[in-house]
N, C-alpha and C positions, 0 to 999 in steps of 0.2 A: 504494500500500500504506500502510495507516495503522499507525503505531507510536506508542508513548508516549515522551515526551521523554527523550532521552539527552543532548541538548545543554543545557547549563546556561544558562538565560535569565532575564532580569530578576533576576539574583542580587543586584544591589546593594540591592534593597529589604529584604533580610533584616536589614540593619543599622539600619534605620529603626524608627520607632515603629509600633505596630499592624500587625505583620507585614510586608507588602510594599507599603507606600505611605507617602508623606510628606504629612502634613496641613498643616504649617506653611510658609507662603510669605511673607506680608507681615510687617512689623514688629510690628503688633498681635498677629497670630496666634502668632508666635514667643514674644513676651513673655508671652502669656496661655495658652500651651500648647493653642491652639485652643479655649479656653473663650470662644468668640467667634462667637456666632450671634445671640442676641437683642440683644446690645449692639453688633453690628457697625455701623460707620458710615463714611462717607467712600468713597473710591474702591475700597478693597478689599472693600467690601460686595458689589460685583459678583460676587465669587467666593464669599464666605462666607455671604451672605444677601441675594440681590438684592431681596427684598421691602423691605429697609431703605434702598434708594437714595433714596427720596423722603421718608425720615424724617430728623429731626434739624435741627441749626442751619444746615447748609449745603446743604439740599435744593435750593435754587434757584441753585446755582453749578455750573459745570464743576469737576471735580476729577480730577487725574491724579497718580498716585503711581508713582515708579520705585524699585525695591528691588533691592539686591544682597545675596546670601546666600553666606557661606562655610561649607561643610560639611567637618567633620573627623572621621575615625575614627582614633584613634591606632594605631600598630603594636602587635602583641602576639604572643606565642608561645602555642601551644595544643596540646592533645592531642585527637585524634579517637578516641573510645572506641567501637569497633564493637559491643561487647557490649551497648550500650544501644539498638541498632537491631535491629528484627525480623529474625531469621535472619542477623544480622551482615552484611546487605547493604552493599556498598560497599568491601569489602576483597577482596584477591586470595585466592581459595579454591583456587587451583591447578586441575589437571585430572586426573581419574581415568578410566582407560580399561578397559573390560571387553570380552571377546570370547566369544561363544557360538556354537560350531560348529553347523551345520545337519546335519552327518553326522560319522561317525568320521574320514573323510578331511579334513573341514573343520577339524579340530583342527590340521592342519599349517599352514593359513592363519593361525590364531590365534598360532602360535609366532612368526611374523614381526611380527605386530601388537603383541604384548606388549613388544617391544623399544622401542617408541615411547612407552610409558606413562611420563609424567613423575613419577608417584608421588603421595605424599600432599599435602594442601593445604599451600601455601607461605606463606599470609598470617599475619599476627599480629593479635591482637585490638585492639591500640592502636598508633597511629602519631602522631608529632609533626609539627608544621607551624609556619609563621611567616606572619603576615599583615603585609604592608607597609602603612604609613600611607596613608590616603586623604585627599586634599585636593581640593576641587572648589568653584569659584565660579561662580555663575550669576545673570544679571539676570532680573527679572520686572517686569511693568507692569500697572497697574490704572487703569480710567477709569470715571467715571459722569457723566451729563449733568445739567443743571438739570431741574427738574420742568416739564413742558409739558402742560397740561390733565390733570394727574394722573399723567402717564406719565414715566418715566425710562428711559434706555437705558444700558447699560454693557458693558464688555469687560475681560476679564482674559486675560493670556498668561503662563502659568506653566510651570515645569519640575518635574513630579511625580517625575522621576527624572533623574539625570545624574551618573555617577561611574564609577570603575574599581575593580576588585578584583584584587589580585595576591597569591596565596597560594603559598608554597613548601613543599617537603617532601612526604613520602609522605602525611601526614595532610591536606594541602591540595590534592592533585592534582585533586579533583573540582571545585574552584573556582580553577583555576590562574591564568587571566588572562581577565577579563571586562570589557567596556565597554558601557555603555548610556546612551542619551540619549533623553528623551521630552519633547515640548512639547505643551501643551494650551491651546487657545483656547476661552473661554466667552463668547459673545455673549448678553446677557440683556436683559430688559425687565421693568419693574414698573409696577403701577398702585395708587395710594393711594385707597381709597374714602373714608377719613376719617383723622383723626389717630390713631385707635386701631386701624385695620385696613388692611393692605396685603398684596398678593400679588406674586409675581415668578417668573420662570423663564426658561429659554433652552436653548441647545444646547451640546454638547460636541464638539469636534473635536480628535483626538489624532493625533500623528505620532511614531512611535518608530523607533529604529534601534539595532542592537547588533552587537558582534563578540565572539565567545567562543572560548576555547581551554581545553580541559580533558580530563581522563582519567577513565574509569570502568571498573569491573569488572562486566560484564553476565552474570548467571547464564544457563546454557544446558544443555540436554540434547539430544543428537542421536544417532540410530541410523541405520546404513546397512549394506547388504549388500555384501560384497566377495568376491573370489575368482573361480574359474572353475567351470563345472558339475561337481558332485561334490566340490568343494573350497570351497564357500561358507560364510560365517560372518557373523553379525551383530555389528558393532562398535558399542558404545555409549560415547560420550564425554560426560562431564558435568563441570561446574565453573564457571569464569568465563572470559569472553573479555575481554582487556584492550583497551580502545578509546581511542585518542587521536584527538581530533576538533577541527576548526575550523569555525566557521559564521559567516555574515554575513547579517543579516536586516534588513528594514525594512517598515513597513506603516502603514495608517491605521485609525482607529477613530472611532465616533460614538456619541453618547448625548444625554441631556437632563437637566435639573435643574429643581426646583420649590421654592418657599419661600413661607411666609406668616408674618406678624407680627401679633400680637393684643395689645392693651393692655386687658385685661378690666375694669380698675378706673380707666379713664382720668379719669373725672369726679371720682373720690375719691382716687386714688393714681396720679399720672402717672408715677411712677418704676418701675412694674412692667411688664415686657414678657415675652411668651412667644412663642417662634418655633419653627418646625419646617422642616427642609430635607430634601430627598431628591435623591440623585444616582443616576441610572439606571445599570445595567450598561453597559459599553462593550466591544463585541467587536472584537478586532483580529486580522487574519490577517497575520502577518509573512511576507513572501516573501524567499527567499534561497537560499543554496547551502550544502552541507555537504561537507566533506572529512574522511575518517576512515581511520585505520590500525588494523586489528584483528589480534589474535594470540591463539591458543589454545596451551596448553602454557607452559613456562617461557621466560623471556627468552633464556636461553643455548641452549635446545633447543626451539625453537618447532615445534609440530605443523603448524599452518597459519597463514600470514600473508597479508594481502590489503589493498589500498587500495580505497576506495570513494569515488566522487563522485556526488552526487545533487542534485536540486532539492528545496528544503525549504519547507514551509509550516507555520508555527507558529501554532496557534490558542490564543488566551487571552482571558479575560473579566476586565475590571476589575469588582469586585463592586459591587452596590448598597450605598449608605450612607445611613442615616437619622440625623439629629441633632435633638435637642430641647433647646432652651436656655431657661433662666429667668433673667432679669436683674432686679435690684432696685437702684435708686439710693437711697442713704442719705446725704443731704448731699452732700459732695464725693466720696463713694465710690460706685463701681458694682461690685456683686458678681454674678458670673454662674456658674451651674452648667450643664454640658452633659453629657447622656447621649448616647452614640453607639453605634450598632449597625452592624457590618460583616457583610454576608452572604457570608462567604467560601465557604460551601458551594455557592454558585451557580456554574454554568457550568464551562467549562474553566479549568484553571489553566495548565498548560503541556503541551499535546498537539500533536503534529505529524504531518503527512503528508509522505512523500517519494516522489518518482517519478523515472523516468529514471536508475535506479541503474546505475552502470558500475563493474565490478570490474577491477582490474589488479594486476600484480606479485604474482600468487598463487604462494606458495612455502611451504617448510617440509617437515619429514620425511614428512608424510602427504599432501602436495599431490598426489602421484601417484595416491592413492586416489580423488581427485575426478574423474578422467577423464584420457584420453590427449591431448586437444586443449584449447586455450584456451577454445573455445566450451563444451565439456563441463564444464570446471572452473568457468567463470563461472555456468553454469546450476546446478551443484552449490552454489555460494555462495548463489545466490538461495534454493535449497531449504533450506540450512542456517539461514538467517535465521529460518525458521519455528520453530526450536528455541530461539531466544533469548527469555528472559523479560524483556521490556522493562517489564512492569508492575512488576517488583521495583525498578527504578531510576527509575520515574516520579516526578516532583517535583510535589507538589500534591495527592496522594491523601489522603483522609481529613481535609481541612481542615474546621474547625468555625467557625460563626458566633461573633463575639466582641463583647464590650462594652468601651467605654472611658468613663472618668469623668474630667471635667475641671473644675477650679475656678480662676477668675481674679478678681483684684481690681484695679481701676483707681482711683487717687487723683488728684484734680484735675480732675474732670469740669467742663467749662465754663471752665477756666482755661488760661493759656498753657502751663504745665508740667504734663504728665501722667506719672505713674509707674505702672508695672504690675508685677505679680508673679503667679505661678501654680504649681500642681502638677497632675499628671495621672497616671493609671494606664491602661495599654493591655494588654489580653490578647492573647496570640499565637494565631493560628489553627492553627499547625503542631503536630501531635502530637510529643511528645518522643521517641517510639520509632520515628519514621518516617525513612527515608532521604531526604536532600535538603538543600536550603539550610537551615541551622540558624536558629532564631529562639527567642526567649524573651519572657516578659512584660517590659514596659518601665515604668520609673518616670521621670517627667519633671518638671523644675523650669525655670521661665523668669522673666526679669526684663527690663524695658525702660523707655525714657523717650522722650517726644516734647516738642518745644518749638515753639510757634507764634509767628510774628513778622510784621512788616509788615502789621498789621491783618488778621491771619489769612489772608494770601494765600500764606504759605509755612510749611510744617511740616518740621522735620528731626528725626531721632531714630535710636536704635540699640536693638537687642535681643539677648539671649543666652539660649540654652537648652541644657540638658544632659539626655540620656536615658541611663539606666542599664539594662542588660539583665541579668537574673538568669539566668545560664546554668548553674546548678548541676545542673539536670536534663537539660541538653542533651548530645548526643553530642559536640559540639565545646566544649571547656572551656578558657577562657583561663587561663594561668598567673598572670596579673596581677590576677585577680579578675573583677569584673563587666565586661561589655562596655560601651563608651561611644560616644556620638555627640554632637558639639557643633555648634551652629548659631550663627553670628554674622551679624547683619543690620544694614545701614545703609540708610536710606530718606529720600526727599525727596518731599513732596507740594505741589502748587501748586493754587491756586483762583483762578478768574476768572469 
């Protein structure tokens, strides 16, 4: 049976730049806010522009770079304002029960049913929450070979995601406790036709795993006939089902990337470079298990409660990404502007199939209406699931393609000491009035420095970036102002 995502997955991405991905991995990319395409050089060009592996001063050397990044999202208090979400999805809207007799005598059956009606909606339009601080450190590695008959090969192993989310309070129940780790390997190859033109490309191999614990209120409407012949009635129950769930998933994904670099004025202006890169979508099926506890009615007077265990398959697509970079060297300065297009409207965001559902511990004041035997009750639970509106709580619906604009400046090109600074603007793909993992437009600043020693056989350096999230239009609003994400990186590169 196919349903739309109830389990919160890949939630960590929402705190990053450009929606649900992290662009910045190496020292240079963090310092330059990913304004690092046409000017990419060295080992990390294997990731950011493989066409450049055969370009530059060290094209004929092996180069390997090891990078360690610390990611920090400070703790913050927030308010979830459900009035900013379509139909106020996400909050407890209680349960309303109506009974329509099929005959005059059927009204006697309705008398008993009415006793179980929990009454008016119990939810509130706003709820407070607290997000604990997130701290996560991860290593990454980049390599490129010397040029051999015009060819270079390279490899990058990066962590496009890896952190935990721990939100408390009623306003944060839908992101209660989530962990995700993802590793991506990019083997690439390039060929340089001439000093002014080169191409490159390769494959993408991704492995991801995640563990999630969260709570949701799923809208539903269900009707069923009860009673005995001559005393039958149609009972309609509508409102929200409270679902507490735990899932554990892992899976593989594959894709490809391509790049080219052109220096159109090479014989007159060797300092101008234009590059384009494209990363294909990567589809991942996460396989795992789901455990859920569902309840209709109020917590103190539940109508029906049940446990469910199922096999889970989560389907998601990492979107295609296109970047165009223009870099101009002016003396000791290199200035680069990058335009980036993320095609977030492509493919599945977070859709899942589950199978082999097993229900147990069915109880509550109306459990007896589901059947007189455990088998009948379990079959009734399967039937009731058809009345749940999983579309309302699907995460990733209505996402839009986005633009990012990045500007970076490097001082000291060709010297032992290089200094870098940058600014960037990332649009969010997430509609402000949609239920799900919150996101907002991001504003990024970055700085960094590298120092070369021992006749350019060793580089060391560090970088720092800060991303500010403008959440004023979001349903989740921090009490401390804009959301923040910090990256601190230290790197060492060796050449031989």
